[in-house]
All heavy atoms as an XYZ file, in Angstrom:
959
protein
N     -74.496    136.666     96.058
C     -74.588    135.427     96.806
C     -75.270    134.375     95.932
O     -76.239    134.655     95.244
C     -75.380    135.656     98.088
C     -75.472    134.423     98.956
S     -76.315    134.739    100.510
C     -74.933    135.246    101.502
N     -74.749    133.145     95.964
C     -75.288    132.090     95.111
C     -76.615    131.568     95.658
O     -76.928    131.695     96.836
C     -74.280    130.955     94.987
O     -74.119    130.326     96.230
N     -77.375    130.958     94.748
C     -78.682    130.420     95.082
C     -78.795    129.033     94.473
O     -78.598    128.862     93.270
C     -79.777    131.336     94.524
C     -81.210    131.026     94.926
C     -81.430    131.381     96.399
C     -82.178    131.818     94.063
N     -79.087    128.032     95.307
C     -79.244    126.662     94.850
C     -80.737    126.368     94.706
O     -81.493    126.559     95.660
C     -78.585    125.698     95.833
C     -77.077    125.954     95.941
C     -76.402    125.086     96.989
N     -76.470    123.683     96.610
C     -77.195    122.747     97.244
N     -77.883    123.056     98.324
N     -77.194    121.493     96.822
N     -81.136    125.879     93.525
C     -82.551    125.725     93.188
C     -82.869    124.279     92.844
O     -82.157    123.642     92.064
C     -82.916    126.631     91.999
C     -82.584    128.094     92.316
C     -84.392    126.479     91.635
C     -82.667    129.033     91.122
N     -83.976    123.775     93.387
C     -84.536    122.474     93.038
C     -85.786    122.713     92.212
O     -86.655    123.493     92.611
C     -84.887    121.686     94.312
C     -85.693    120.400     94.128
C     -84.913    119.356     93.341
C     -86.122    119.852     95.486
N     -85.873    122.058     91.062
C     -87.043    122.177     90.186
C     -87.856    120.893     90.304
O     -87.347    119.803     90.017
C     -86.637    122.400     88.719
C     -85.812    123.677     88.576
C     -87.874    122.443     87.827
C     -85.202    123.866     87.195
N     -89.120    120.999     90.712
C     -89.996    119.837     90.845
C     -91.224    120.027     89.962
O     -92.102    120.837     90.253
C     -90.409    119.645     92.298
N     -91.249    119.297     88.855
C     -92.364    119.352     87.906
C     -92.403    118.018     87.179
O     -91.354    117.476     86.837
C     -92.178    120.503     86.911
C     -93.452    120.806     86.144
O     -93.866    119.965     85.319
O     -94.043    121.867     86.372
N     -93.587    117.497     86.931
C     -93.682    116.187     86.291
C     -93.432    116.219     84.778
O     -93.243    115.183     84.166
C     -95.038    115.536     86.579
C     -96.218    116.354     86.093
O     -96.190    117.591     86.241
O     -97.180    115.760     85.577
N     -93.364    117.394     84.204
C     -93.135    117.517     82.762
C     -91.660    117.828     82.488
O     -91.169    118.896     82.853
C     -94.005    118.619     82.183
C     -95.467    118.516     82.596
C     -96.354    118.198     81.456
C     -97.830    118.125     81.790
N     -98.221    117.652     83.089
N     -90.938    116.894     81.835
C     -89.518    117.130     81.537
C     -89.278    118.401     80.726
O     -88.289    119.105     80.953
C     -89.098    115.883     80.737
C     -90.074    114.827     81.146
C     -91.365    115.553     81.419
N     -90.170    118.725     79.816
C     -90.013    119.928     79.000
C     -90.074    121.190     79.871
O     -89.310    122.137     79.659
C     -91.073    119.966     77.899
C     -90.930    121.060     76.854
C     -89.592    120.941     76.128
C     -92.078    120.982     75.856
N     -90.962    121.204     80.852
C     -91.059    122.352     81.762
C     -89.780    122.467     82.593
O     -89.226    123.556     82.748
C     -92.302    122.237     82.680
C     -92.291    123.321     83.757
C     -93.579    122.321     81.862
N     -89.301    121.326     83.103
C     -88.058    121.359     83.886
C     -86.889    121.876     83.048
O     -86.096    122.699     83.509
C     -87.731    119.966     84.442
C     -88.697    119.504     85.517
C     -88.194    118.304     86.298
N     -87.708    117.199     85.502
C     -88.438    116.160     85.107
N     -89.735    116.099     85.418
N     -87.886    115.178     84.405
N     -86.807    121.420     81.808
C     -85.729    121.868     80.919
C     -85.843    123.361     80.650
O     -84.842    124.090     80.693
C     -85.754    121.083     79.591
O     -85.571    119.697     79.887
C     -84.675    121.555     78.644
N     -87.046    123.839     80.378
C     -87.255    125.269     80.123
C     -86.899    126.120     81.328
O     -86.257    127.166     81.205
N     -87.303    125.670     82.514
C     -86.964    126.409     83.733
C     -85.457    126.423     83.955
O     -84.885    127.446     84.312
C     -87.671    125.790     84.945
C     -89.165    126.056     85.044
C     -89.795    125.190     86.125
C     -89.438    127.533     85.316
N     -84.827    125.284     83.728
C     -83.367    125.213     83.870
C     -82.690    126.220     82.944
O     -81.801    126.964     83.357
C     -82.879    123.787     83.571
C     -81.374    123.636     83.661
C     -80.925    122.214     83.337
N     -81.177    121.299     84.414
C     -80.358    121.109     85.454
N     -79.228    121.795     85.526
N     -80.649    120.264     86.398
N     -83.112    126.243     81.678
C     -82.505    127.158     80.708
C     -82.718    128.613     81.123
O     -81.804    129.434     81.019
C     -83.077    126.900     79.314
C     -82.627    125.576     78.722
S     -83.469    125.157     77.175
C     -83.031    126.554     76.157
N     -83.915    128.934     81.585
C     -84.227    130.298     82.015
C     -83.388    130.704     83.230
O     -82.789    131.782     83.245
C     -85.718    130.406     82.354
C     -86.205    131.734     82.927
C     -86.129    132.837     81.872
C     -87.626    131.593     83.454
N     -83.317    129.838     84.216
C     -82.667    130.196     85.477
C     -81.152    130.138     85.411
O     -80.474    130.891     86.109
C     -83.190    129.294     86.598
C     -84.695    129.414     86.846
C     -85.138    128.399     87.879
C     -85.094    130.820     87.234
N     -80.609    129.260     84.587
C     -79.149    129.164     84.496
C     -78.527    130.347     83.766
O     -77.308    130.473     83.747
C     -78.744    127.840     83.849
C     -78.909    126.665     84.812
C     -78.424    125.350     84.247
O     -78.365    125.200     83.002
O     -78.120    124.458     85.059
N     -79.338    131.225     83.191
C     -78.813    132.453     82.605
C     -78.311    133.401     83.693
O     -77.530    134.299     83.421
C     -79.884    133.144     81.762
C     -80.263    132.350     80.535
C     -81.350    133.043     79.735
O     -81.475    134.264     79.746
N     -82.143    132.264     79.033
N     -78.783    133.212     84.900
C     -78.356    134.026     86.040
C     -77.093    133.392     86.602
O     -77.112    132.252     87.065
C     -79.467    134.058     87.090
C     -79.362    135.203     88.029
N     -78.375    135.288     88.992
C     -80.110    136.316     88.169
C     -78.535    136.398     89.679
N     -79.580    137.038     89.204
N     -75.985    134.107     86.581
C     -74.685    133.512     86.914
C     -74.571    133.011     88.352
O     -73.786    132.115     88.640
C     -73.543    134.472     86.609
C     -73.446    135.660     87.552
C     -72.275    136.555     87.210
O     -72.003    136.793     86.053
N     -71.599    137.040     88.222
N     -75.345    133.554     89.264
C     -75.238    133.145     90.664
C     -76.212    132.038     91.053
O     -76.272    131.648     92.216
C     -75.463    134.348     91.590
C     -74.367    135.384     91.459
O     -73.232    134.998     91.117
O     -74.654    136.572     91.687
N     -76.997    131.549     90.100
C     -77.996    130.539     90.406
C     -77.574    129.192     89.847
O     -77.121    129.087     88.713
C     -79.349    130.920     89.829
C     -79.913    132.189     90.403
C     -79.442    132.901     91.467
C     -81.047    132.899     89.935
N     -80.223    134.014     91.688
C     -81.219    134.033     90.755
C     -81.945    132.689     88.907
C     -82.240    134.941     90.582
C     -82.971    133.590     88.722
C     -83.119    134.703     89.562
N     -77.756    128.150     90.641
C     -77.412    126.792     90.239
C     -78.618    125.885     90.430
O     -79.254    125.924     91.490
C     -76.259    126.249     91.119
O     -75.145    127.126     91.019
C     -75.851    124.849     90.706
N     -78.917    125.090     89.431
C     -79.953    124.076     89.570
C     -79.266    122.872     90.221
O     -78.448    122.203     89.599
C     -80.577    123.685     88.212
C     -81.057    124.925     87.448
C     -81.701    122.676     88.420
C     -82.005    125.822     88.194
N     -79.589    122.618     91.475
C     -78.912    121.546     92.210
C     -79.619    120.214     92.065
O     -79.059    119.177     92.419
C     -78.764    121.918     93.683
S     -80.302    122.126     94.574
N     -80.848    120.221     91.529
C     -81.571    118.965     91.352
C     -82.908    119.163     90.687
O     -83.382    120.290     90.534
N     -83.487    118.034     90.278
C     -84.810    118.020     89.658
C     -85.608    116.858     90.222
O     -85.031    115.850     90.638
C     -84.692    117.865     88.137
C     -84.028    119.024     87.438
C     -84.028    118.874     85.919
O     -84.742    117.999     85.385
O     -83.298    119.645     85.272
N     -86.920    117.012     90.209
C     -87.820    115.953     90.656
C     -89.006    115.891     89.700
O     -89.487    116.925     89.239
C     -88.296    116.225     92.079
N     -89.467    114.671     89.416
C     -90.569    114.479     88.487
C     -91.891    114.145     89.140
O     -92.911    114.022     88.456
N     -91.902    113.997     90.466
C     -93.154    113.761     91.185
C     -93.005    114.288     92.610
O     -91.912    114.677     93.032
C     -93.550    112.275     91.170
C     -92.555    111.363     91.869
O     -92.291    111.556     93.078
O     -92.029    110.446     91.210
N     -94.112    114.300     93.340
C     -94.098    114.887     94.674
C     -93.238    114.148     95.682
O     -92.583    114.765     96.521
N     -93.223    112.832     95.604
C     -92.388    112.059     96.531
C     -90.918    112.357     96.279
O     -90.148    112.598     97.219
C     -92.691    110.550     96.412
C     -94.107    110.268     96.929
C     -91.659    109.718     97.169
C     -94.595    108.857     96.698
N     -90.545    112.361     95.015
C     -89.161    112.683     94.664
C     -88.808    114.112     95.078
O     -87.685    114.385     95.503
C     -88.947    112.489     93.162
C     -87.519    112.541     92.724
C     -87.327    112.304     91.237
O     -88.321    112.197     90.487
O     -86.159    112.252     90.824
N     -89.772    115.025     94.987
C     -89.537    116.416     95.395
C     -89.179    116.491     96.879
O     -88.232    117.187     97.266
C     -90.761    117.281     95.103
N     -89.921    115.770     97.703
C     -89.627    115.761     99.139
C     -88.256    115.139     99.380
O     -87.434    115.694    100.125
C     -90.722    115.003     99.926
C     -90.343    114.889    101.403
C     -92.075    115.696     99.776
N     -87.987    114.006     98.749
C     -86.700    113.329     98.932
C     -85.529    114.206     98.487
O     -84.521    114.306     99.187
C     -86.680    112.011     98.150
C     -87.635    110.969     98.697
C     -87.792    109.752     97.805
O     -87.344    109.770     96.633
O     -88.390    108.772     98.282
N     -85.659    114.838     97.325
C     -84.589    115.701     96.819
C     -84.408    116.936     97.699
O     -83.287    117.376     97.924
C     -84.872    116.116     95.367
C     -84.752    115.000     94.363
C     -83.313    114.567     94.206
O     -82.396    115.374     94.151
N     -83.104    113.273     94.152
N     -85.510    117.487     98.178
C     -85.408    118.665     99.064
C     -84.622    118.318    100.320
O     -83.749    119.081    100.749
C     -86.807    119.170     99.421
N     -84.904    117.162    100.912
C     -84.205    116.739    102.131
C     -82.735    116.457    101.830
O     -81.846    116.882    102.564
C     -84.902    115.501    102.749
C     -84.065    114.913    103.874
C     -86.290    115.867    103.247
N     -82.476    115.752    100.731
C     -81.100    115.358    100.397
C     -80.231    116.550    100.006
O     -79.060    116.623    100.368
C     -81.111    114.328     99.271
N     -80.805    117.495     99.264
C     -80.016    118.586     98.690
C     -80.045    119.875     99.510
O     -79.183    120.729     99.340
C     -80.496    118.881     97.261
C     -80.385    117.717     96.271
C     -81.101    118.061     94.965
C     -78.926    117.379     96.022
N     -81.060    120.058    100.331
C     -81.249    121.280    101.108
C     -81.057    122.540    100.263
O     -80.198    123.383    100.553
C     -80.324    121.290    102.323
C     -80.635    120.193    103.306
C     -79.819    120.276    104.588
O     -79.061    121.240    104.766
O     -79.956    119.359    105.407
N     -81.860    122.692     99.207
C     -81.723    123.874     98.346
C     -82.186    125.144     99.055
O     -82.886    125.085    100.074
C     -82.654    123.547     97.172
C     -83.698    122.669     97.776
C     -82.983    121.848     98.816
N     -81.805    126.270     98.482
C     -82.260    127.562     98.995
C     -83.678    127.860     98.521
O     -84.430    128.552     99.196
C     -81.334    128.685     98.503
C     -79.900    128.470     98.917
O     -79.663    128.311    100.133
O     -79.024    128.432     98.036
N     -84.000    127.337     97.328
C     -85.285    127.608     96.690
C     -85.792    126.346     96.013
O     -85.019    125.634     95.366
C     -85.132    128.724     95.644
C     -86.334    129.019     94.754
C     -87.509    129.551     95.569
C     -85.957    129.996     93.658
N     -87.089    126.103     96.150
C     -87.735    124.976     95.474
C     -88.863    125.520     94.622
O     -89.723    126.257     95.111
C     -88.287    123.969     96.498
C     -87.153    123.453     97.387
C     -89.017    122.825     95.781
C     -87.612    122.734     98.629
N     -88.832    125.166     93.336
C     -89.942    125.468     92.437
C     -90.788    124.201     92.399
O     -90.346    123.160     91.925
C     -89.433    125.824     91.044
C     -88.473    127.014     90.978
C     -88.027    127.248     89.545
C     -89.119    128.259     91.551
N     -91.999    124.275     92.916
C     -92.831    123.102     93.162
C     -94.131    123.179     92.378
O     -94.982    124.033     92.660
C     -93.116    123.000     94.665
C     -93.901    121.804     95.164
C     -93.105    120.514     94.964
C     -94.251    121.989     96.646
N     -94.278    122.280     91.400
C     -95.513    122.212     90.620
C     -96.651    121.742     91.523
O     -96.481    120.836     92.338
C     -95.315    121.238     89.455
C     -96.521    121.167     88.531
O     -97.296    122.141     88.463
O     -96.678    120.135     87.868
N     -97.800    122.352     91.372
C     -98.946    122.005     92.198
C     -99.511    120.639     91.837
O     -99.943    119.890     92.709
C    -100.041    123.070     92.049
C    -101.274    122.690     92.783
S    -102.116    123.868     93.810
C    -101.357    125.397     93.700
N     -99.489    120.293     90.558
C    -100.127    119.065     90.093
C     -99.071    118.084     89.591
O     -98.577    118.222     88.472
C    -101.119    119.406     88.976
O    -101.708    118.244     88.477
N     -98.737    117.106     90.451
C     -97.742    116.092     90.091
C     -98.255    114.719     90.502
O     -99.082    114.610     91.408
C     -96.403    116.368     90.799
C     -95.664    117.565     90.275
S     -94.014    117.704     90.988
C     -94.406    118.116     92.683
N     -97.743    113.666     89.862
C     -98.164    112.320     90.245
C     -97.550    111.892     91.581
O     -96.604    112.501     92.073
C     -97.639    111.443     89.100
C     -96.525    112.210     88.491
C     -96.853    113.664     88.702
N     -98.106    110.833     92.127
C     -97.685    110.177     93.379
C     -97.980    111.018     94.611
O     -98.434    110.492     95.615
C     -96.218    109.771     93.348
C     -95.898    108.743     92.288
C     -94.471    108.290     92.390
C     -94.168    107.310     91.263
N     -92.771    106.911     91.260
N     -97.695    112.304     94.550
C     -97.958    113.213     95.665
C     -98.044    114.615     95.074
O     -97.072    115.099     94.501
C     -96.798    113.121     96.675
C     -96.960    113.791     98.033
C     -98.035    113.075     98.851
C     -95.642    113.757     98.786
N     -99.203    115.253     95.183
C     -99.338    116.577     94.572
C     -98.555    117.616     95.365
O     -98.145    117.388     96.502
C    -100.815    116.975     94.444
C    -101.487    117.156     95.787
O    -101.235    118.173     96.450
O    -102.263    116.259     96.185
N     -98.327    118.749     94.727
C     -97.512    119.796     95.325
C     -98.035    120.310     96.651
O     -97.258    120.583     97.568
N     -99.351    120.439     96.777
C     -99.908    120.951     98.032
C     -99.736    119.966     99.181
O     -99.614    120.376    100.332
C    -101.393    121.298     97.862
C    -101.673    122.641     97.213
C    -103.174    122.881     97.107
C    -101.009    123.780     97.959
N     -99.716    118.684     98.867
C     -99.472    117.679     99.907
C     -97.984    117.595    100.226
O     -97.595    117.425    101.383
C    -100.001    116.303     99.457
O    -101.391    116.435     99.101
C     -99.856    115.268    100.554
N     -97.142    117.740     99.209
C     -95.688    117.700     99.399
C     -95.193    118.936    100.149
O     -94.228    118.851    100.918
C     -94.980    117.593     98.046
N     -95.846    120.067     99.953
C     -95.372    121.336    100.510
C     -95.167    121.323    102.030
O     -94.074    121.662    102.503
C     -96.306    122.477    100.084
C     -95.973    123.878    100.564
C     -94.566    124.298    100.178
C     -96.991    124.867    100.011
N     -96.142    120.920    102.826
C     -95.886    120.923    104.276
C     -94.810    119.915    104.696
O     -94.084    120.161    105.671
C     -97.236    120.576    104.904
C     -98.115    120.137    103.811
C     -97.530    120.601    102.520
N     -94.685    118.820    103.970
C     -93.627    117.851    104.263
C     -92.255    118.473    104.011
O     -91.321    118.283    104.796
C     -93.805    116.595    103.408
C     -95.105    115.821    103.605
C     -95.221    114.694    102.584
C     -95.214    115.300    105.026
N     -92.160    119.223    102.927
C     -90.908    119.915    102.601
C     -90.615    120.992    103.644
O     -89.496    121.104    104.152
C     -90.967    120.513    101.183
C     -90.957    119.380    100.141
C     -89.819    121.492    100.949
C     -91.269    119.838     98.722
N     -91.621    121.782    103.987
C     -91.425    122.872    104.965
C     -90.968    122.311    106.313
O     -90.137    122.912    106.988
C     -92.715    123.679    105.163
C     -93.272    124.361    103.939
C     -92.339    125.290    103.225
N     -92.025    126.457    104.003
C     -90.858    127.112    103.930
N     -89.911    126.694    103.141
N     -90.647    128.165    104.645
N     -91.526    121.157    106.695
C     -91.168    120.532    107.969
C     -89.714    120.064    107.969
O     -89.013    120.198    108.961
C     -92.102    119.342    108.203
C     -91.835    118.552    109.456
C     -92.765    117.363    109.546
O     -93.998    117.586    109.530
O     -92.270    116.230    109.611
N     -89.275    119.528    106.838
C     -87.945    118.927    106.771
C     -86.848    119.893    106.325
O     -85.681    119.704    106.641
C     -87.979    117.720    105.839
C     -88.781    116.559    106.416
C     -89.075    115.520    105.340
N     -89.725    114.335    105.870
C     -91.030    114.218    106.074
N     -91.833    115.243    105.827
N     -91.537    113.098    106.538
N     -87.227    120.905    105.546
C     -86.258    121.892    105.042
C     -86.857    123.289    105.270
O     -87.239    123.974    104.317
C     -85.945    121.656    103.545
C     -84.753    122.502    103.108
C     -85.687    120.196    103.240
N     -86.948    123.714    106.520
C     -87.656    124.962    106.831
C     -87.001    126.226    106.285
O     -87.667    127.258    106.153
C     -87.696    124.974    108.363
C     -86.571    124.099    108.788
C     -86.418    123.060    107.716
N     -85.723    126.168    105.952
C     -85.040    127.369    105.473
C     -85.238    127.609    103.978
O     -84.944    128.701    103.496
C     -83.532    127.283    105.763
O     -83.006    126.111    105.132
C     -83.270    127.230    107.256
N     -85.731    126.609    103.261
C     -85.914    126.762    101.810
C     -87.152    127.596    101.499
O     -88.207    127.414    102.108
C     -86.033    125.396    101.139
N     -87.015    128.495    100.546
C     -88.173    129.200    100.014
C     -88.842    128.255     99.016
O     -88.159    127.502     98.327
C     -87.740    130.480     99.317
N     -90.168    128.290     98.949
C     -90.894    127.417     98.024
C     -91.849    128.265     97.189
O     -92.731    128.925     97.726
C     -91.694    126.322     98.771
C     -92.429    125.431     97.762
C     -90.788    125.495     99.668
N     -91.624    128.222     95.876
C     -92.532    128.893     94.944
C     -93.390    127.812     94.299
O     -92.865    126.894     93.663
C     -91.763    129.683     93.872
C     -90.932    130.790     94.513
C     -92.747    130.259     92.843
C     -90.074    131.572     93.533
N     -94.683    127.917     94.487
C     -95.624    126.964     93.908
C     -95.965    127.413     92.493
O     -96.314    128.573     92.262
C     -96.899    126.843     94.770
C     -97.956    126.015     94.076
C     -96.555    126.251     96.128
N     -95.855    126.468     91.547
C     -96.166    126.716     90.144
C     -97.463    126.013     89.784
O     -97.689    124.878     90.214
C     -95.041    126.173     89.252
C     -93.612    126.549     89.604
C     -92.636    125.816     88.691
C     -93.418    128.041     89.516
N     -98.299    126.661     88.987
C     -99.550    126.043     88.585
C     -99.985    126.534     87.208
O     -99.591    127.623     86.778
C    -100.661    126.322     89.616
O    -101.847    125.636     89.234
C    -100.955    127.810     89.726
N    -100.802    125.728     86.562
C    -101.385    126.140     85.284
C    -102.596    127.037     85.489
O    -102.952    127.820     84.626
C    -101.828    124.907     84.475
C    -100.743    124.112     83.788
C    -101.325    122.839     83.183
C    -100.072    124.941     82.713
N    -103.240    126.897     86.647
C    -104.533    127.529     86.866
C    -104.480    128.659     87.884
O    -104.192    128.416     89.059
C    -105.541    126.470     87.326
C    -105.522    125.252     86.446
C    -104.901    124.086     86.861
C    -106.076    125.289     85.170
C    -104.862    122.968     86.035
C    -106.031    124.179     84.339
C    -105.419    123.025     84.783
O    -105.374    121.929     83.969
N    -104.774    129.884     87.441
C    -104.813    130.992     88.402
C    -106.040    130.863     89.306
O    -107.162    130.709     88.824
C    -104.897    132.238     87.517
C    -105.474    131.761     86.228
C    -105.084    130.322     86.079
N    -105.822    130.859     90.584
C    -106.923    130.749     91.536
C    -106.511    131.416     92.841
O    -105.531    131.003     93.465
C    -107.258    129.277     91.782
O    -108.069    129.146     92.933
N    -107.249    132.405     93.233
C    -106.966    133.092     94.490
C    -107.130    132.140     95.676
O    -106.337    132.172     96.615
C    -107.880    134.313     94.646
C    -107.586    135.253     95.800
C    -106.137    135.724     95.779
C    -108.530    136.440     95.765
N    -108.141    131.278     95.612
C    -108.339    130.306     96.693
C    -107.146    129.366     96.816
O    -106.687    129.076     97.916
C    -109.622    129.500     96.476
C    -110.872    130.322     96.700
O    -110.801    131.331     97.436
O    -111.922    129.969     96.130
N    -106.639    128.865     95.681
C    -105.492    127.958     95.720
C    -104.236    128.693     96.195
O    -103.411    128.117     96.892
C    -105.258    127.318     94.357
C    -106.325    126.303     93.975
S    -106.615    125.038     95.246
C    -105.097    124.131     95.175
N    -104.102    129.958     95.831
C    -102.964    130.744     96.310
C    -103.014    130.872     97.830
O    -101.984    130.754     98.505
C    -102.959    132.128     95.657
N    -104.199    131.081     98.374
C    -104.349    131.165     99.834
C    -104.014    129.834    100.498
O    -103.333    129.803    101.524
C    -105.778    131.575    100.190
C    -106.074    133.029     99.957
C    -107.453    133.394    100.496
N    -107.814    134.714    100.052
C    -108.860    135.013     99.306
N    -109.693    134.077     98.911
N    -109.106    136.256     98.947
N    -104.495    128.753     99.914
C    -104.218    127.427    100.466
C    -102.716    127.146    100.419
O    -102.139    126.636    101.383
C    -105.021    126.349     99.707
C    -106.507    126.507    100.016
C    -104.539    124.945    100.062
C    -107.426    125.695     99.112
N    -102.087    127.493     99.307
C    -100.640    127.290     99.179
C     -99.885    128.113    100.222
O     -98.935    127.627    100.850
C    -100.180    127.651     97.768
N    -100.313    129.342    100.432
C     -99.661    130.199    101.440
C     -99.830    129.608    102.840
O     -98.877    129.587    103.628
C    -100.234    131.614    101.380
N    -101.015    129.116    103.133
C    -101.258    128.500    104.445
C    -100.411    127.243    104.632
O    -100.020    126.916    105.756
C    -102.738    128.174    104.614
C    -103.599    129.401    104.768
C    -105.093    129.096    104.704
O    -105.507    128.001    104.356
N    -105.904    130.093    105.028
N    -100.121    126.541    103.535
C     -99.312    125.322    103.601
C     -97.822    125.635    103.678
O     -97.014    124.735    103.865
C     -99.613    124.424    102.401
N     -97.455    126.910    103.489
C     -96.058    127.300    103.629
C     -95.384    127.824    102.382
O     -94.177    128.038    102.382
N     -96.133    128.049    101.315
C     -95.530    128.586    100.093
C     -95.039    130.011    100.312
O     -95.697    130.811    100.976
C     -96.530    128.562     98.939
N     -93.894    130.292     99.744
C     -93.328    131.636     99.793
C     -93.988    132.504     98.731
O     -94.191    133.697     98.933
C     -91.810    131.571     99.533
O     -91.241    130.612    100.416
C     -91.153    132.915     99.735
N     -94.307    131.881     97.593
C     -94.961    132.579     96.486
C     -95.747    131.570     95.667
O     -95.539    130.361     95.766
C     -93.921    133.285     95.611
N     -96.644    132.081     94.842
C     -97.531    131.264     94.014
C     -97.556    131.938     92.652
O     -97.813    133.141     92.571
C     -98.920    131.271     94.655
C    -100.021    130.553     93.924
C    -100.321    129.227     94.226
C    -100.794    131.202     92.967
C    -101.359    128.568     93.591
C    -101.835    130.548     92.325
C    -102.115    129.235     92.647
O    -103.143    128.585     92.015
N     -97.265    131.190     91.595
C     -97.193    131.810     90.271
C     -97.774    130.867     89.216
O     -97.577    129.660     89.284
C     -95.735    132.211     89.930
C     -95.652    132.965     88.622
C     -94.824    130.999     89.923
C     -94.288    133.583     88.347
N     -98.509    131.442     88.279
C     -99.053    130.625     87.197
C     -97.997    130.461     86.103
O     -97.203    131.366     85.847
C    -100.325    131.244     86.590
O    -100.030    132.541     86.105
C    -101.443    131.320     87.621
N     -98.016    129.301     85.482
C     -97.014    129.000     84.468
C     -97.127    129.914     83.251
O     -96.153    130.107     82.541
C     -97.117    127.532     84.043
C     -96.669    126.593     85.145
C     -96.749    125.145     84.707
C     -96.273    124.227     85.820
N     -96.381    122.815     85.448
N     -98.294    130.510     83.042
C     -98.469    131.393     81.889
C     -97.631    132.667     81.980
O     -97.362    133.308     80.976
C     -99.950    131.757     81.720
O    -100.412    132.482     82.844
N     -97.198    133.034     83.181
C     -96.391    134.250     83.347
C     -94.967    133.953     83.819
O     -94.233    134.864     84.203
C     -97.072    135.265     84.303
C     -98.408    135.722     83.745
C     -97.228    134.695     85.698
N     -94.572    132.684     83.797
C     -93.247    132.304     84.299
C     -92.117    133.078     83.648
O     -91.236    133.583     84.335
C     -93.000    130.805     84.071
C     -93.549    129.859     85.107
C     -93.218    128.423     84.723
C     -93.031    130.170     86.484
N     -92.124    133.157     82.319
C     -90.987    133.778     81.641
C     -90.847    135.253     81.971
O     -89.737    135.780     81.958
C     -91.070    133.582     80.107
O     -92.317    134.089     79.635
C     -90.942    132.120     79.740
N     -91.927    135.913     82.295
C     -91.858    137.338     82.634
C     -91.656    137.596     84.122
O     -90.953    138.528     84.501
C     -93.144    138.057     82.207
C     -93.296    138.118     80.715
O     -92.334    138.168     79.976
N     -94.547    138.086     80.254
N     -92.270    136.778     84.968
C     -92.352    137.099     86.386
C     -91.449    136.274     87.309
O     -91.155    136.706     88.421
C     -93.797    136.950     86.872
C     -94.731    137.961     86.234
O     -94.241    138.869     85.549
O     -95.954    137.843     86.428
N     -91.024    135.088     86.879
C     -90.296    134.216     87.796
C     -88.949    134.792     88.229
O     -88.632    134.822     89.419
C     -90.095    132.825     87.188
C     -89.425    131.808     88.112
C     -90.238    131.599     89.384
C     -89.196    130.497     87.386
N     -88.156    135.259     87.284
C     -86.826    135.780     87.628
C     -86.926    136.977     88.583
O     -86.233    136.996     89.608
C     -85.998    136.105     86.363
C     -84.738    136.885     86.712
C     -85.637    134.811     85.628
N     -87.792    137.968     88.317
C     -87.903    139.068     89.288
C     -88.371    138.617     90.672
O     -87.902    139.145     91.681
C     -88.928    140.015     88.652
C     -88.900    139.712     87.205
C     -88.568    138.254     87.100
N     -89.255    137.631     90.730
C     -89.714    137.122     92.027
C     -88.540    136.496     92.779
O     -88.335    136.746     93.963
C     -90.868    136.112     91.849
C     -92.142    136.839     91.433
C     -91.102    135.319     93.133
C     -93.278    135.926     91.016
N     -87.760    135.678     92.076
C     -86.604    135.040     92.715
C     -85.575    136.091     93.144
O     -85.012    136.008     94.238
C     -85.969    133.993     91.779
C     -86.952    132.838     91.548
C     -84.657    133.471     92.359
C     -86.499    131.842     90.501
N     -85.338    137.084     92.297
C     -84.394    138.148     92.659
C     -84.853    138.876     93.924
O     -84.037    139.189     94.793
C     -84.222    139.124     91.501
C     -83.443    138.550     90.350
C     -83.402    139.443     89.122
O     -84.271    140.337     88.969
O     -82.501    139.221     88.292
N     -86.156    139.138     94.034
C     -86.685    139.797     95.233
C     -86.527    138.919     96.467
O     -86.148    139.406     97.535
C     -88.153    140.178     95.046
C     -88.329    141.357     94.127
O     -87.424    142.155     93.930
N     -89.510    141.468     93.537
N     -86.803    137.620     96.327
C     -86.629    136.705     97.453
C     -85.174    136.650     97.890
O     -84.869    136.641     99.084
C     -87.105    135.289     97.075
C     -88.603    135.094     96.915
C     -88.897    133.694     96.399
C     -89.316    135.331     98.247
N     -84.281    136.618     96.899
C     -82.844    136.554     97.198
C     -82.397    137.841     97.897
O     -81.641    137.801     98.852
C     -82.062    136.319     95.921
C     -80.598    136.012     96.162
C     -79.864    135.666     94.888
O     -80.270    136.042     93.800
N     -78.765    134.944     95.034
N     -82.893    138.976     97.438
C     -82.535    140.270     98.071
C     -83.034    140.329     99.509
O     -82.330    140.801    100.397
C     -83.097    141.423     97.247
N     -84.254    139.835     99.737
C     -84.805    139.819    101.097
C     -83.966    138.920    101.999
O     -83.682    139.279    103.143
C     -86.258    139.321    101.085
C     -87.224    140.323    100.501
C     -88.621    139.741    100.352
O     -88.919    138.677    100.954
O     -89.442    140.342     99.638
N     -83.571    137.760    101.476
C     -82.773    136.823    102.259
C     -81.417    137.440    102.592
O     -80.942    137.344    103.714
C     -82.583    135.515    101.500
C     -81.802    134.494    102.275
C     -81.641    133.205    101.492
C     -80.784    132.230    102.261
N     -80.506    131.015    101.545
N     -80.790    138.071    101.614
C     -79.465    138.682    101.819
C     -79.525    139.839    102.798
O     -78.595    140.052    103.561
C     -78.862    139.129    100.493
C     -78.483    137.958     99.601
O     -78.350    136.831    100.063
N     -78.338    138.211     98.324
N     -80.630    140.590    102.784
C     -80.722    141.743    103.676
C     -81.012    141.323    105.118
O     -80.727    142.057    106.044
C     -81.795    142.719    103.196
O     -83.080    142.151    103.320
N     -81.554    140.102    105.288
C     -81.856    139.643    106.642
C     -80.693    138.904    107.282
O     -80.746    138.548    108.449
C     -83.096    138.735    106.628
O     -82.816    137.541    105.952
N     -79.646    138.654    106.524
C     -78.476    137.934    107.065
C     -77.603    138.848    107.890
O     -77.466    139.963    107.739
C     -77.630    137.339    105.930
S     -78.474    135.986    105.113
């Protein structure tokens, strides 16, 4: 089953790297990108992706503030919060705000694809 992904990160290099990593999976499509939190909310509403990769620290509207707005408007989308800083407290706050998962950017290349595969398997098994 295909998976439509929105990448929201203020760093173009990070967005490009994530795109390259995720597009290696034949069933996954990057349906959009956002460079700030406001754009992330707008793109999430317009595109209705299955999955949103949401950077915690972005200009105009940070990821934690954008997250509940996204969850309210696109409740079916899974949201993985990305951050540079590992923090159990921030992971709890992100979960309370509606994050499906929380991952530090230092482990993205090793852990992101398996996390997405697990989310996709859970979604497919619940259909």
